[in-house]
Each structure stands twice: as C-alpha cells, then as structure tokens.
MARLO-499202 format. One record per residue (C-alpha): x negated, y negated, z; residue in three letters; residue number from 1. Coordinates in steps of 0.25 Angstrom, whole numbers, always signed. Layout:
N
X, Y, Z, ALA, NUM $
...
END
This chain:
458
-123, +132, -199, MET, 1 $
-115, +144, -202, LYS, 2 $
-117, +149, -187, TYR, 3 $
-111, +135, -183, LEU, 4 $
-99, +137, -191, ILE, 5 $
-97, +152, -186, ALA, 6 $
-98, +147, -171, PHE, 7 $
-87, +135, -173, LEU, 8 $
-78, +146, -181, PHE, 9 $
-79, +154, -169, CYS, 10 $
-77, +143, -158, VAL, 11 $
-68, +133, -163, LEU, 12 $
-57, +144, -162, PRO, 13 $
-60, +146, -148, LEU, 14 $
-60, +131, -145, MET, 15 $
-47, +129, -150, ALA, 16 $
-40, +140, -143, SER, 17 $
-48, +136, -132, ALA, 18 $
-41, +121, -132, GLN, 19 $
-26, +127, -134, THR, 20 $
-26, +138, -124, ARG, 21 $
-18, +139, -111, LEU, 22 $
-25, +139, -98, PRO, 23 $
-25, +153, -92, GLU, 24 $
-28, +150, -77, SER, 25 $
-26, +142, -67, GLN, 26 $
-39, +137, -67, ALA, 27 $
-37, +131, -81, GLU, 28 $
-23, +126, -78, ILE, 29 $
-29, +117, -67, SER, 30 $
-38, +110, -77, LEU, 31 $
-24, +103, -82, SER, 32 $
-16, +94, -74, PHE, 33 $
-4, +98, -81, ALA, 34 $
+2, +108, -69, PRO, 35 $
-1, +98, -60, LEU, 36 $
+6, +87, -67, VAL, 37 $
+18, +96, -69, ARG, 38 $
+19, +98, -55, GLU, 39 $
+17, +85, -49, THR, 40 $
+23, +75, -60, ALA, 41 $
+37, +78, -57, PRO, 42 $
+36, +72, -43, ALA, 43 $
+30, +57, -48, VAL, 44 $
+42, +50, -53, VAL, 45 $
+44, +35, -61, ASN, 46 $
+49, +23, -50, ILE, 47 $
+57, +13, -57, TYR, 48 $
+60, +0, -48, ALA, 49 $
+68, -13, -48, LYS, 50 $
+63, -24, -40, VAL, 51 $
+70, -37, -39, VAL, 52 $
+61, -49, -35, THR, 53 $
+63, -64, -32, GLN, 54 $
+57, -72, -44, SER, 55 $
+56, -88, -46, ARG, 56 $
+57, -95, -58, GLN, 57 $
+44, -101, -60, ARG, 58 $
+39, -114, -67, THR, 59 $
+26, -119, -72, PRO, 60 $
+22, -128, -60, LEU, 61 $
+23, -115, -52, MET, 62 $
+11, -111, -59, ASN, 63 $
+2, -123, -57, ASP, 64 $
-8, -121, -45, PRO, 65 $
-3, -135, -39, PHE, 66 $
+12, -135, -41, PHE, 67 $
+15, -120, -38, GLU, 68 $
+15, -123, -23, ARG, 69 $
+25, -133, -24, PHE, 70 $
+37, -122, -32, PHE, 71 $
+32, -112, -20, GLU, 72 $
+48, -106, -16, GLY, 73 $
+54, -115, -27, PHE, 74 $
+63, -107, -38, GLY, 75 $
+76, -99, -35, GLU, 76 $
+72, -84, -35, PRO, 77 $
+77, -75, -45, ARG, 78 $
+77, -59, -43, PRO, 79 $
+71, -51, -54, ARG, 80 $
+70, -38, -55, VAL, 81 $
+57, -31, -58, GLN, 82 $
+55, -16, -63, ASN, 83 $
+44, -7, -57, SER, 84 $
+39, +5, -61, LEU, 85 $
+31, +15, -54, GLY, 86 $
+30, +30, -50, SER, 87 $
+33, +38, -36, GLY, 88 $
+30, +52, -32, VAL, 89 $
+42, +61, -24, ILE, 90 $
+36, +67, -13, LEU, 91 $
+48, +76, -8, SER, 92 $
+59, +83, -14, SER, 93 $
+68, +73, -9, ASP, 94 $
+65, +62, -15, GLY, 95 $
+53, +54, -8, ILE, 96 $
+45, +46, -17, VAL, 97 $
+32, +38, -15, VAL, 98 $
+29, +26, -24, SER, 99 $
+21, +13, -21, ASN, 100 $
+29, +2, -15, TYR, 101 $
+24, -8, -27, HIS, 102 $
+34, +1, -36, VAL, 103 $
+46, +2, -28, VAL, 104 $
+44, -5, -14, GLY, 105 $
+53, -17, -18, GLN, 106 $
+62, -10, -28, ALA, 107 $
+77, -12, -27, THR, 108 $
+79, +0, -38, ASP, 109 $
+71, +13, -38, ILE, 110 $
+72, +24, -49, ARG, 111 $
+64, +36, -48, ILE, 112 $
+63, +43, -61, VAL, 113 $
+57, +58, -59, LEU, 114 $
+48, +65, -71, ASN, 115 $
+60, +72, -76, ASP, 116 $
+67, +60, -77, ARG, 117 $
+76, +62, -65, ARG, 118 $
+80, +47, -59, GLU, 119 $
+83, +44, -46, TYR, 120 $
+83, +30, -36, SER, 121 $
+76, +28, -25, ALA, 122 $
+73, +20, -13, ARG, 123 $
+62, +15, -5, VAL, 124 $
+61, +23, +9, LEU, 125 $
+47, +16, +13, LEU, 126 $
+39, +6, +6, GLY, 127 $
+25, -1, +9, ASP, 128 $
+19, -13, +2, ALA, 129 $
+5, -11, +9, ASP, 130 $
+4, +3, +5, SER, 131 $
+11, +2, -8, ASP, 132 $
+19, +14, -4, LEU, 133 $
+34, +18, -5, ALA, 134 $
+43, +30, -2, ILE, 135 $
+55, +32, -9, LEU, 136 $
+66, +41, -8, GLN, 137 $
+76, +47, -19, ILE, 138 $
+89, +50, -13, ASP, 139 $
+97, +62, -14, GLU, 140 $
+87, +71, -22, VAL, 141 $
+80, +84, -19, GLU, 142 $
+70, +94, -25, ASP, 143 $
+61, +84, -33, LEU, 144 $
+47, +85, -37, PRO, 145 $
+38, +81, -26, PHE, 146 $
+23, +79, -24, LEU, 147 $
+17, +85, -9, PRO, 148 $
+8, +74, -2, LEU, 149 $
-7, +77, -1, ARG, 150 $
-16, +73, +10, ASP, 151 $
-23, +62, +4, SER, 152 $
-35, +64, +14, GLY, 153 $
-38, +76, +6, THR, 154 $
-40, +69, -7, VAL, 155 $
-54, +70, -13, GLU, 156 $
-62, +59, -23, VAL, 157 $
-63, +68, -35, GLY, 158 $
-49, +75, -34, GLU, 159 $
-41, +75, -47, LEU, 160 $
-27, +68, -47, VAL, 161 $
-16, +65, -56, LEU, 162 $
-10, +51, -57, ALA, 163 $
+6, +52, -60, ILE, 164 $
+15, +41, -62, GLY, 165 $
+22, +32, -73, ASN, 166 $
+11, +22, -78, PRO, 167 $
+18, +10, -85, PHE, 168 $
+31, +17, -87, GLY, 169 $
+27, +27, -98, VAL, 170 $
+31, +39, -89, GLY, 171 $
+25, +48, -80, GLN, 172 $
+10, +50, -83, THR, 173 $
-1, +57, -76, VAL, 174 $
-16, +54, -77, SER, 175 $
-28, +61, -70, SER, 176 $
-40, +57, -62, GLY, 177 $
-47, +59, -49, ILE, 178 $
-47, +52, -35, VAL, 179 $
-58, +43, -38, SER, 180 $
-58, +38, -23, GLY, 181 $
-52, +37, -9, LEU, 182 $
-50, +28, +2, ALA, 183 $
-47, +16, -7, ARG, 184 $
-42, +5, +1, SER, 185 $
-39, -10, +0, GLY, 186 $
-43, -14, -15, GLY, 187 $
-33, -7, -22, ALA, 188 $
-21, -12, -15, GLY, 189 $
-27, -26, -12, GLY, 190 $
-20, -25, +3, SER, 191 $
-31, -17, +10, GLY, 192 $
-20, -8, +15, LEU, 193 $
-21, +2, +3, GLY, 194 $
-29, +16, +4, TYR, 195 $
-29, +23, -9, PHE, 196 $
-34, +35, -17, ILE, 197 $
-41, +31, -30, GLN, 198 $
-40, +38, -42, THR, 199 $
-45, +37, -56, ASP, 200 $
-32, +42, -62, ALA, 201 $
-26, +32, -71, PRO, 202 $
-15, +24, -64, ILE, 203 $
-7, +13, -70, ASN, 204 $
+5, +4, -68, PRO, 205 $
+16, +13, -67, GLY, 206 $
+8, +23, -59, ASN, 207 $
+10, +17, -45, SER, 208 $
+18, +26, -36, GLY, 209 $
+13, +39, -44, GLY, 210 $
+5, +52, -40, ALA, 211 $
-8, +53, -37, LEU, 212 $
-8, +70, -37, VAL, 213 $
-20, +79, -34, GLY, 214 $
-23, +92, -39, MET, 215 $
-15, +99, -30, ASP, 216 $
-2, +93, -35, GLY, 217 $
+0, +84, -21, GLN, 218 $
+1, +69, -21, LEU, 219 $
-12, +62, -15, ILE, 220 $
-7, +47, -18, GLY, 221 $
+2, +37, -24, VAL, 222 $
-5, +29, -35, ASN, 223 $
-3, +15, -32, THR, 224 $
-14, +6, -40, ARG, 225 $
-24, +4, -48, ILE, 226 $
-37, -4, -48, LEU, 227 $
-37, -11, -63, SER, 228 $
-39, -25, -68, ARG, 229 $
-31, -22, -81, SER, 230 $
-20, -15, -75, GLY, 231 $
-22, -2, -81, GLY, 232 $
-30, +11, -75, SER, 233 $
-45, +9, -72, ASN, 234 $
-47, +23, -66, GLY, 235 $
-44, +16, -52, ILE, 236 $
-30, +19, -46, GLY, 237 $
-26, +21, -31, PHE, 238 $
-16, +30, -26, ALA, 239 $
-10, +30, -11, ILE, 240 $
-14, +41, -3, PRO, 241 $
-4, +53, +0, SER, 242 $
-6, +51, +14, ASP, 243 $
-1, +37, +14, LEU, 244 $
+11, +42, +6, ILE, 245 $
+14, +52, +17, ALA, 246 $
+15, +42, +27, ALA, 247 $
+25, +35, +20, PHE, 248 $
+33, +45, +18, VAL, 249 $
+33, +50, +33, ARG, 250 $
+38, +36, +36, GLN, 251 $
+47, +36, +26, ALA, 252 $
+54, +48, +32, GLU, 253 $
+53, +42, +46, GLU, 254 $
+63, +30, +41, GLY, 255 $
+52, +19, +40, ASN, 256 $
+56, +10, +30, ASP, 257 $
+42, +2, +30, ARG, 258 $
+28, +10, +30, PHE, 259 $
+24, +9, +45, GLN, 260 $
+8, +9, +45, ARG, 261 $
+0, +8, +58, PRO, 262 $
-5, -4, +62, TRP, 263 $
-20, -5, +66, ALA, 264 $
-20, -18, +72, GLY, 265 $
-34, -20, +68, ALA, 266 $
-43, -26, +58, THR, 267 $
-56, -21, +52, GLY, 268 $
-69, -21, +44, GLN, 269 $
-75, -10, +36, VAL, 270 $
-88, -6, +40, VAL, 271 $
-98, -9, +29, ASP, 272 $
-113, -5, +28, SER, 273 $
-117, -19, +37, ASP, 274 $
-105, -15, +48, LEU, 275 $
-111, +0, +47, ALA, 276 $
-124, -4, +50, GLN, 277 $
-120, -14, +62, MET, 278 $
-112, -3, +68, LEU, 279 $
-124, +8, +65, GLU, 280 $
-115, +16, +56, LEU, 281 $
-122, +26, +45, ASP, 282 $
-112, +21, +35, ARG, 283 $
-101, +10, +33, PRO, 284 $
-88, +15, +36, GLY, 285 $
-75, +13, +46, GLY, 286 $
-68, +1, +50, ILE, 287 $
-73, -10, +61, ILE, 288 $
-62, -15, +69, LEU, 289 $
-62, -31, +68, ALA, 290 $
-49, -35, +75, GLY, 291 $
-38, -27, +84, LEU, 292 $
-25, -33, +86, HIS, 293 $
-22, -31, +102, PRO, 294 $
-11, -21, +98, ALA, 295 $
-19, -13, +88, SER, 296 $
-18, +1, +91, PRO, 297 $
-33, +2, +88, LEU, 298 $
-35, -7, +100, ALA, 299 $
-26, +2, +108, GLU, 300 $
-34, +14, +106, ALA, 301 $
-47, +6, +109, GLY, 302 $
-52, +2, +97, PHE, 303 $
-60, -12, +97, ASP, 304 $
-65, -22, +88, VAL, 305 $
-77, -17, +81, GLY, 306 $
-73, -3, +81, ASP, 307 $
-75, +5, +69, VAL, 308 $
-64, +14, +64, VAL, 309 $
-72, +25, +57, ILE, 310 $
-60, +35, +53, ALA, 311 $
-44, +36, +55, VAL, 312 $
-41, +51, +57, ASP, 313 $
-54, +54, +53, GLY, 314 $
-52, +48, +40, GLN, 315 $
-64, +38, +38, GLU, 316 $
-59, +24, +36, VAL, 317 $
-67, +14, +28, HIS, 318 $
-58, +2, +26, SER, 319 $
-47, -5, +34, PRO, 320 $
-37, +2, +23, GLY, 321 $
-42, +16, +26, GLU, 322 $
-40, +14, +40, MET, 323 $
-25, +9, +39, LEU, 324 $
-22, +21, +30, PHE, 325 $
-26, +32, +39, HIS, 326 $
-19, +24, +50, MET, 327 $
-6, +23, +41, GLY, 328 $
-7, +37, +38, LEU, 329 $
-1, +40, +52, SER, 330 $
+14, +36, +57, SER, 331 $
+22, +34, +70, GLY, 332 $
+16, +34, +82, GLU, 333 $
+4, +43, +76, ASN, 334 $
-10, +41, +80, THR, 335 $
-23, +41, +72, VAL, 336 $
-37, +44, +76, VAL, 337 $
-48, +33, +73, MET, 338 $
-62, +35, +74, THR, 339 $
-69, +25, +80, ARG, 340 $
-83, +20, +81, LEU, 341 $
-88, +11, +93, ARG, 342 $
-101, +8, +97, ASP, 343 $
-107, +19, +88, GLY, 344 $
-97, +30, +94, GLU, 345 $
-86, +37, +87, LEU, 346 $
-73, +41, +93, SER, 347 $
-59, +44, +89, ASP, 348 $
-48, +36, +94, VAL, 349 $
-34, +38, +93, LYS, 350 $
-25, +26, +87, VAL, 351 $
-10, +26, +88, LYS, 352 $
-4, +21, +75, MET, 353 $
+7, +10, +77, ILE, 354 $
+15, +1, +68, PRO, 355 $
+11, -14, +70, PRO, 356 $
+18, -19, +84, PRO, 357 $
+29, -29, +84, GLU, 358 $
+24, -36, +96, ASP, 359 $
+27, -46, +98, PRO, 360 $
+41, -46, +90, PRO, 361 $
+40, -53, +77, ARG, 362 $
+53, -61, +81, GLY, 363 $
+54, -65, +65, GLU, 364 $
+62, -77, +63, ILE, 365 $
+68, -82, +50, THR, 366 $
+71, -97, +49, LEU, 367 $
+87, -100, +46, PRO, 368 $
+91, -106, +32, GLU, 369 $
+93, -119, +39, ASP, 370 $
+79, -121, +44, ALA, 371 $
+68, -130, +37, ALA, 372 $
+61, -116, +32, LEU, 373 $
+74, -107, +30, PRO, 374 $
+71, -92, +29, GLY, 375 $
+56, -93, +35, LEU, 376 $
+53, -82, +44, SER, 377 $
+42, -82, +56, VAL, 378 $
+38, -69, +64, ALA, 379 $
+29, -67, +77, GLN, 380 $
+16, -60, +74, ILE, 381 $
+13, -47, +79, ASN, 382 $
+6, -33, +75, PRO, 383 $
+17, -29, +65, ALA, 384 $
+19, -43, +57, VAL, 385 $
+3, -43, +57, ILE, 386 $
+3, -30, +49, ALA, 387 $
+16, -35, +41, GLU, 388 $
+9, -48, +36, MET, 389 $
-5, -43, +37, ARG, 390 $
-7, -56, +46, LEU, 391 $
-21, -56, +53, PRO, 392 $
-22, -46, +65, LEU, 393 $
-24, -57, +75, GLU, 394 $
-12, -66, +70, ALA, 395 $
-2, -71, +80, SER, 396 $
+9, -81, +80, GLY, 397 $
+20, -82, +71, VAL, 398 $
+20, -79, +55, VAL, 399 $
+29, -83, +43, VAL, 400 $
+35, -70, +38, THR, 401 $
+45, -76, +28, GLY, 402 $
+45, -90, +21, LEU, 403 $
+61, -92, +18, GLY, 404 $
+64, -101, +7, THR, 405 $
+55, -113, +11, LEU, 406 $
+43, -107, +17, GLY, 407 $
+35, -106, +4, ALA, 408 $
+38, -120, +0, ARG, 409 $
+32, -126, +14, VAL, 410 $
+19, -118, +13, GLY, 411 $
+22, -105, +23, LEU, 412 $
+18, -92, +20, ARG, 413 $
+22, -79, +24, VAL, 414 $
+11, -74, +34, GLY, 415 $
+7, -88, +40, ASP, 416 $
+5, -89, +55, ILE, 417 $
+12, -101, +61, LEU, 418 $
+4, -108, +71, GLN, 419 $
+10, -121, +72, ALA, 420 $
+22, -130, +66, ILE, 421 $
+22, -145, +69, ASP, 422 $
+11, -143, +80, ARG, 423 $
+20, -132, +86, ARG, 424 $
+13, -118, +89, ASP, 425 $
+20, -108, +84, ILE, 426 $
+19, -94, +93, LYS, 427 $
+34, -88, +89, TYR, 428 $
+43, -86, +77, PRO, 429 $
+53, -95, +85, LYS, 430 $
+42, -106, +86, ASP, 431 $
+40, -107, +71, ALA, 432 $
+55, -105, +68, ALA, 433 $
+59, -117, +76, GLU, 434 $
+48, -125, +70, ALA, 435 $
+49, -122, +55, LEU, 436 $
+65, -122, +57, GLY, 437 $
+64, -137, +60, ASN, 438 $
+52, -139, +50, ALA, 439 $
+54, -155, +44, ARG, 440 $
+45, -162, +35, ARG, 441 $
+31, -163, +40, GLY, 442 $
+32, -149, +48, THR, 443 $
+17, -143, +48, ARG, 444 $
+15, -130, +51, VAL, 445 $
+1, -123, +55, GLN, 446 $
+0, -109, +49, ALA, 447 $
-12, -97, +47, LEU, 448 $
-12, -92, +35, ARG, 449 $
-21, -80, +30, ARG, 450 $
-31, -85, +41, GLY, 451 $
-32, -100, +37, GLY, 452 $
-23, -111, +44, ARG, 453 $
-13, -117, +35, VAL, 454 $
-6, -131, +39, MET, 455 $
+8, -134, +32, LEU, 456 $
+16, -146, +32, ARG, 457 $
+30, -148, +25, PHE, 458 $
END
C-alpha cells in the first residue's frame, strides 16, 4: 500500500501539469481546432432575410376532404412577411457570398451580419431552386475575410471537417465530424437533382448556407439539409460540393441571373446487378439510356438508346443525379468526355454542353382580363419548357404555364398538356387561347397530367 501511495504522490503532479501546459510544437497545435476556427470563422456570416408571401384566409370547410375542392382559389390573398434565418460564406474580398436558395431566393430584404458584428445589405445575383444555391453581392465593400474554394473532387471519405453556421439563431457555432459519404443524390433533396457530400458533423436548422471546411482551411461544401425525423441533427447532414458553387460563381460573374445547366435531353436507368448481368458487366455501375430527345446533344454525339454512360470527364457515375452534376460543372459552349459502353466495348465520346433549345419558340400567350379564364397562360412545348417544367421527354403540344384567377377553380393545373377543347385539337398556343378565351358553360377539356388523361368540364 505504501508503494501505491508513493507512486500516486509522484504521478499526480505530472498529470496535472500535462493537462494545463500549452502546446509546444506544431504537431501538438494541430490537435486543436482553435487555430483553424480562428482562420475560417470570420468568413462565415449570419443571414437575416424577409420574404413577403400571399396567404388566403381559411375556413374550417377548407380542411374537409370533400369541401376543400369547392374553395380552390377563393379568399382574398393577404401579404404576409416571413423572416428567414440562415448562414452564408464569403467567397471573395469584394463581397461575393454563397448561401442556400431556400434562405434568400425569394427575399425582399437581406441583411448580412459578419462575425465581428458588422452589418451590410445584400442582393441576389443568381439563384436556383433545384440546386438550392444562391450567389449574393454585398455592395461597396472591400478587404472582407473569405474562404477559398477547394476542388471537391479531391475530398475523401474519412476526412475531418468543421461545420460552421448559426443553428437555431443562437449565434455562430462550430461542430466537427468527418466526411461520411460522397455522391449522395436524390434522397436528400427529393427532386433527384441533388448531389451532396455527406457528413456526420452536427447540422441543425439555421446551419443552412453555412460552411463545411476541410482541415486545410478551404471550403469543400455549403451545408444545405439534414436527414432527420425529429428536425434535429441525427448525424446525417448534406453539403453542396464546392465545384458546383464555383460554377454558380462563374455564371454570376458572367451576368447570368439564372443558373444555366447543360441539357442532357435523355432519360436513363441505374445499371443494377440484374442489368449488369444482362450486359455482361463484372459489376453494377453507370446509366443505361432509356430515351433520347431528337435535339439531345448526346444523340448528336452518336449515343443511342441502350448505350451505357460509365463516366463523365473521368468521374464514374452511378445515378442520373451524378451524371447531371458532372455535366453541370461545365459552362458556355464547353464539352465533356463521356465514357460509353456499347456492345461490350468502351469508348470516349465528346459531348457538347448546350442549354435546352427554344425550338420551336414557346410563343407564350396570356389571356386578357375580359376572357372567360382571365390571366391563364399557355405555351408551346419545346426542350426548354420540358426542362423547366419537368415534363416527359416525349411531350409535345401546348402546356398550361399559369392559372390566372380562375384556372384552379375550373380544375386546371400548371403542367397540364392540352390535347383537345370541345373536340377541337390543340396544337398551338393560339388554338388554346381562342378556345379557352371563348369558353362557355359545358366547355370540355381533354389533357394529360403526370402521364394520365384527365377530362374537365366547366
């Protein structure tokens, strides 16, 4: 016993000094995140945005499954101001900021608050709801702290990362974790257009638009959403990769107010184990083309239905979201190299990246206020309209693009493809405008909606 007491008497003072002494080498300093946070946190900002929405006064009958359809479009819309709270990252010393579209995309007033409590107003230069990204500009500033963008293609699973943002509005907060997955698509965003870096660093409401930072102090992604049933962090968060952010910044600097993503003009299916066996592949992977629009750049480059896209610019693709992501990193009239599998042979094919063509012209028509359906808008379907409204690739004819004041009440929906009105075939917007402009009691409309036929009578 006396030996144990003597041992503790000698060791305990050493343990106490080890716990309180300062790090003495670069290796010891690197064990703390404090130097990295001190370097990167000033470039992460809080964003306060005001959004004016139109809401209608509801009655209890509107919540009834039977009566709700009779109240569509009723009630005077009233302006309502909603406050949005999120985060952003400064990307340049002259005030270029990136955040999420759902934070600032529809805002009428945006305030940027820096880490040192300086405040500035900002405006949206470019935004895109599908990618959930927005590029902002703080005017008349210089020498702001900023984070450089890292090539997100160099990010690896297992890397240490920091998530910096303003969760729940409590002020700037830093959490740590690792990159727990790459190339996460579809499930996090719901639209199938997303492509994310997954992290287990705790991300909560208010972190949206904040920074996901690597240990080199560079930005590898913007935190955008979490996978949670409770609304709190369960250790599965998603960040938009920095390569896509760079493409947004490039287009904003070129003067675009909307993100112009290249158009594939194709539909595809993931090559699973069954398809891989049928194609005599050693493992699943790639996208098999199931449909091609006649104007598709893939068709122009020589692709056919049944070909398999294995990689884009050397990056393997395992879902349509991955393929669209790597295509979207190009801009202007650039080309990408797609690795094609056909009849068991691999080849590299250059594909020109183009926006969806406006051919034929959409020729959108809006009915006047004295028409039977005032304000209703229709347009000719073309590749650009197909891409914007997510219509089937083979869609043609005339589509409803706006409902006006009475469109919803008679049962029409945005995206309805009009086929016939009172037995008159509808081929051009003027046909629909004439028929609907003179609509009367008993008018019948035949349309396609989400692949199914609908018949309306009003």
